[in-house]
N, C-alpha and C positions, 0 to 999 in steps of 0.2 A: 584260337582254333577256327572260329568263324571267319576271321580275316583270311586265313590260309585257304579256306574253302571258296570264299568270294572272289579273290584275286584271279585264280585260274579260270573261273567261270567268265569273268569280265574279259580276260585275255582271249579266251576261246570265242566269245561273242564277236570281238573285233576281227579275229581271224576268219570266222565264218562269213562276216559281212564282206570282207575284202578278198575272199578266196585265197588267203595266205596260210602258211604253215609255221608253227613255232620254230624259231631258230633255223629256218630254211628259206633262203631267198628273200624276196621283198617282204617287209614287215609293215603292220598297220600304221606305225608312227610315220613311216615314209609316205604312205598314201595321204595321211592327214597333213604333213608338212608340205608336200608337193601341192596339194589342193589349196592350202592357205596362200601360197605364193601366187597361184592362178587367180585367187580372189583379188589380190592387190593389183596384179597386172591388168586385170580386166576393168577395175575401177578407173585406172589411169587411161586405158585405151578408150573407154566409153566416154569420158568427159571430153577427150580430144575428138573422137570419131563422131559423136552425136551433137556436140554443142560448140565446137570451135567455129563452125561455119556461121551459126546464128550470132555468136559473139562478134564475128568480123562484119556481118552484114547489118545487123540490127542494133548492135552496141557501138561499134567503131564507126560504121557507116560506109564501108567499102562497097563498091558496085557489085551486085550479085554475079554478073557475068565474069568479073575478075576472079571472084572467089571460086566460082564453079570450075574454071580452068586451073586455078591453083590446086584445088582438091584432086582434079584428074591427073595433072602432070606430076605433081609432087608425090602422090601416092603410087602411081605407076612406076615412077623412078624408085621409090622406096621398095616396091614389090620386086623390082629387078635386082635390088641389092640382096634380097634374101638368099638366092643361090650362092652368092659370094660369101655371105655370112655363114651359110651352111658349110661351105668348104673350109672356112677359117675354123669353125668348130671341129670339123673332122681332122684338121691339122693340129689342133691343140693337144698338147701332152703335158699334164701336170699330175702330181701325186693325188690330187682330189678328183681327177677325171677330166673330161673335155667339155662338159656342159655346166657342171655346178659352179665353177669359179666365176662365170659371168654373172650369176645371180648376186654374188658378193660384190663384184667390181662395179656393176652398172647402176646400183640403186640411187646413189647421189646424183650422177649425171642425168638420169631420167627425171629426177625431181626438179633439178635446176632448169632443164629445158622445158618442162611442163609449165612451170611458173612463168617463164619468159613468153610462152605462147599466149598467156592470158593477162599480160601486163595491160592495165587500162589506160595507157598513155600513148598508144600508137596514133600519130596524126593521120587524119583522113585525107591523104594526098598520095601521089605516086611514090614518094620517098618512104612514107610509112608503110605502104603496101609492099615495097621491095624489102623492107626490114622484116616484116612478118613472114614473107616468103623464105628468106634465109633462115630465120628461126625455126620455122615449121619443117623445113628440109632437114636441118640439124637434129630436131627432135625425132623425126622419123628414123633417121640413121641410128641414133643412140638407142631408141626403143627396140629396134631390130636386133641390136647386139645383146639384148636380154631376152627377147621373145623367142628367137629361133633356138637358142640353147635350151630354153625352158621346155619347149615341146619335144625337142630331140631327147631330152632326159628321160621321157617316159619309155622309150625303146631301150635305153641303156639300163633301166632299173630292172626290167624283166623281159624274157622272151616268150613267156607263156601267154598265148593269145587271150585266154579267159581272164587271167590276172590283169593283163593290160587293158582289156575291155572294162573290168571293174574299176581299175585305177582311173581310166579316162571318164567313166561314168560319174564317179564321185567328184573328180576334179572339175569336169565340165559343169556339174550341178553347182559347185561352189563358185566357179567362174561366172556362171549365169547369175548367181545371187549377187556377186560383186557388181556386175554390169547392171543388174536390175535395180539395185539400190540407188545407183547414180541416175539411171534413166527415170525412175519414179520420182526421186526427190527434187532434182534440179527444176523441172517444169513447175512443180508446186511452189517452189521458192520464188522463181522469177515471176510467176503469175501473181503471187501475193504482193511482191514489192511494186508491181505495176498497177495493181487494182485501184489505188487512190487517184490515178491519173487517167482512168478510162471513162469514156462516155457511157453512162448507165444504159442507154438504149442500144447502141451498136456494139459495145464491148471493146471498141478500138481506142487507141491513145488519142486524146485531143491534140489538135495541131499545136496549140500553144505550149504543150508539155513535152513535145517530141524530144527536144535536145536534152532536157533534164532527165528524161527516162533513159536515154542512151547512156549517159554517164552512170546512172544508177545501175543499169544492167551490166555495164562493164565492170563496175566494182563488185557486183554480186557474183559474177562468174569468176573473178579473180580470187575472192575470198573462198568460194566453193572449191576451187582447185587446190588451194592451200590446205583446207580441211581434209579433202580426200587424200592428199599426199601424206598427211600425218598418220592416217590409217594404213595407207598402202605400202609405203617404203619399208617399214619393219618386216613385212611379209617376205621380201626378197631374201633376207638373212635367215628366216625360218626354213625356207626351202633349201637353202645352201647347207644348213646345219643338219637337217634331219633326213636327207636322202643319201642313197648310196648308188654309185654306178657299178654295175656288174658285167654288163655286156658292152664292150667298147673296143675300138680298134687298137692294135699294137703295131709296132714296127715303124717303118719310114712313113712320114705323113704324105698323103697324096697331094699332087699339084691341083690347082684350080681347074686347069684344062682337063685333067683326068677325072676329077670329081664331076664336072659338068657332063663329061661323056657318059658317066654312069647313069645319068638321068634317062638317056635314050636307050639304055639297056633294060630299063625298068618299065615295061609296058603297062602293068597294072597301075603304077603311079601316074603315068602320063594320062591314062583314062580318067583318073580321079581329078587331075588338074584340069583337063578339058571340061569335065562336068562342073567343076567349080567356076570356071570362066563363063560358061554358058548360063550358069545360075547366079551370076554375080549381081543381078538386079532383082532377084526374087524377094528380097527383104527391103526394097527401097522405101517402102512405107514406114519402116522402122527407123530410117535415118532422118536427116534434117528435113526432108520433104514432108514427112508426117507431122513434124513440129510446126512447120510453116502452115500446113493445112489446118491444124488445130488452132493456131494463133489467129489466123485471119478468117478462114471459112466458117469456123465454129465460134467466132468471137462473141456472139450474142447468145450462145447455147450454154445452159447451166444444167449440170447433172451431178447429184450426190455432193453438192458443194463445190464441184470443180467447174471451171468455165474457161473458154478460150484456150490459151496455151496450156493451162492445167489439164485439159482433156487429153493431151498427149499422154499423160500418165495413164488415163483409162485405156487408151489404145494399146499401150505396152502391157498393162495389167491383163487385158483381154487375151493376150497371146500366152500368158504364163500358165494357165491351167493345162492346156493341151501340151505345151512344151514340157512342163514338169512331169506330167503322167508319162509322156513318151520317154523322157530322160530316165526315169526310174525303171521303166519297162524295157529298156534297151537290152539288158542281159537275157531276159525271157524271150523277146522277139528274135534276137539274133541266134539264140539256140534253136528256136522252132523254125525260123524262116531263113536265117542267114543274114549277114550284114547287107549284102547287095540287094536282096529282095525287099528287106525292110526299108531301105533307102528309096527304092523305086516306087513301091506301092504307096508309101506315105506321101511322096511328092506328087503322085497322080491325084491323091485325095486332096492335097493342098491346092493343086491347080484348079480342080473343080470348084472348090470353095472360093477361090479368088475371082474366077469368072462369074460366079453367082453374085458375089459382092459388087463387081463392076456393073453388071446389068441391072441390079436392084437399085443402084444409085445411092445418094447420100441425102437427098433433099426431101425425103418423106420419112414418116415414123417407121413404116415397114422396111424401108431401105436401111435405116440405121439399125434396126433389129437384125436384119440379115447380115449387116456388116459386123456386128458384135459376135454373132454365132460363127460367121466365117473366120474371124480373127482367132477365135478359140480353136477352130479346126486347123487353121494355118500354123498354129503353134506346134502341132503334132510333127510335121516334117521338120520344122525348125529344131525341135527337141531331139529328134533322132539324128539329124545331120550334125548337130553340135558335137555329138559323141562318135557316131559311126565313122565319119571321115577321118578322124584322128586314129581310130582303131584300124581302119583299112590301111592308112599310111604306115602304121606300126607293122602291119603284116607285110607291106611291101619292102620294109627293111630286111625282113627275113627272106623275101623273094630275091632281093638283090644279092644277099650273102649266098643263098643257095645257087644262084646262077653264076656269080663272079668270084665267090670266096672273099668278098669285101663287104663290110657293114658300113653304111653311110647314113647314120642317124641324122647328122647335121644337114646334109644335102637333101635327104628325103623329107624331113619335117620342115625344111625351109620352103618346100612346096606347099605345105599347109598354110604357113604364114603368108606365102605368096598369094594363095587363093583368098585368104581373109582380106588382104590389102587390096587386091583387085576388086573384091566385093565392096569394100569401103570406098574405093575410088569411084567406081561406077555408081554406087548408091548415093554418095554425096554429090557427085556431078549431076546426076539426073534430078535429084531433089532441088539443088540450088538453081539449075537450069530451068526447071519447072517454075520456080519462084520468079526468076527473071522473065520468062515467057508469059507469066500471068499478068505482068504489068504492075504488080503490087509494089508500092514504095514505102519503106519504113519512115521516110520523111513526111509522108502524107497518107497515112493508112486509110482514112475515111474517103479521101478524094480519089484514090487509085484502085480501090477494091470494086470489081465488077463480077457479074455472074459468069461471063466468059472466062475471066481469069481463074475463078474457082474451078470451072470445068476443066481447064487446062491442067491444073494441079491434079485433079481426080484421075484424068486419063493417064497422065504420065506416071503417077504413083501406083495405080492399081492394075491397069491393063498391061503395062510393060512388066510389072511384077509377075502377073499370071503367065505371060508368055515365057519369061525367064525360068520360072519354076518348072514348066513343062520341058523346056529344052535341056535342063540339067539331068534329066533321067536318061536321055538317049545314049551317052557314052557308057553308062553303067550296064546296059544290056550286053555289052561286049566284054565286061569284066569277068575273068575266069578263075582268078586265084582265090578260091573260096576257102572256108575253114578247114576242110579236109586236106586240101592241097597245102595249106600253110603248116598244118601239123606234120604232114609227111616231109615237108621241106626242113622243118626244125629237126626232125629225127635224123634225116640224112646229113645235115650239118654237124650234129653231135657225133655221128659215126665217123665222119671225116676227121674231126678233131682228135678222136681217140687214136 
């Protein structure tokens, strides 16, 4: 008898958390399954996005300028593929839906390509660099085939804007957890394996150990990638098995040309894309540039047992509290202020914090305290943005159907992955370019590190980030498809279908 009483209570608890209803529409197990897949996807994306550049420059030894342009051109090319993949998703017709099958089909190809990216045997010559270029471009295309359908699936699971906001809040929190585990763990591991070879005074690798450390780093990144994949790949199949597509297109599949034309009929979506492009450098400090800064500029700094490269973990941890609180509070803030206003005001707050951090500097105790406080504050717009942009794009799917009688989950959410990849491209490019312009050489860290070089890193990572965070708010002032308009559009669509 007690079991009968307990089970309904537990069930209703999950329904309340996820704003779902028993036996009606999206169910809690779908939210959980969908979020677990995001956890795995983001683990893979993070080790590639944050650490492949360091692997190529400091482990393999490729020239930083080569790597900077590889990150820029390959990722921009990858981003341009997203609308094509979105169109392919919208043309897909299977009994399982148009998004879910890709989660099942692409798990193994993604794993193979990720391992190839971190092979510790690439020769440090033009031929070896050409090989990694080809491998990385293939990885980006394969990952796109799983990433675009994954985010499009959220709009196919439910058309209720509140349910979708809750779904994306939970999934983005879990995604952030997956990315955060990788971001925190890898620098601690690589810092630990290098410690025996560092000069105790400068914290830099001694010249006589440089080549040995390179090979050690290459092997460390390779093993780390394999371990991450062992956790991440099974999550693809969980998302495939436990989700249901309810709102999807029927009839004759649209052509690529037609699907691309739909983008220009979706003005709210174009404003979100423009905001994303303008804000693509606002988190440059979180990409490779921040790791280079910690590794070299903070090489002789020790805090809470972390030093040098390991302090990159502290940088990322400082952002988490603000980001976590903001992520949890998304439903409350969006109900009170709306998604648009929450995005704008939080980013203006983040802009002020970044400018304060820049002018306070990094070479005094007061400056470091300001930087830590600023990073906590900067986490707030980051936490909001991680969820709100996905929810806004979900709303633009309804806008498109209201205006054209066509749903384009694939092509619309391809724009979200497009924004993400442009951000990764710009972030990695600026970070590695700053490393190149600083004059720091992994072949002779002690001899190449200068105060001018460190200042170059600081200016490019913080000042450019602050300007970008301010710019991303401008298009959102012109965004008009608010929550009330979305609900009215959904009602009108339902009436048409009747």
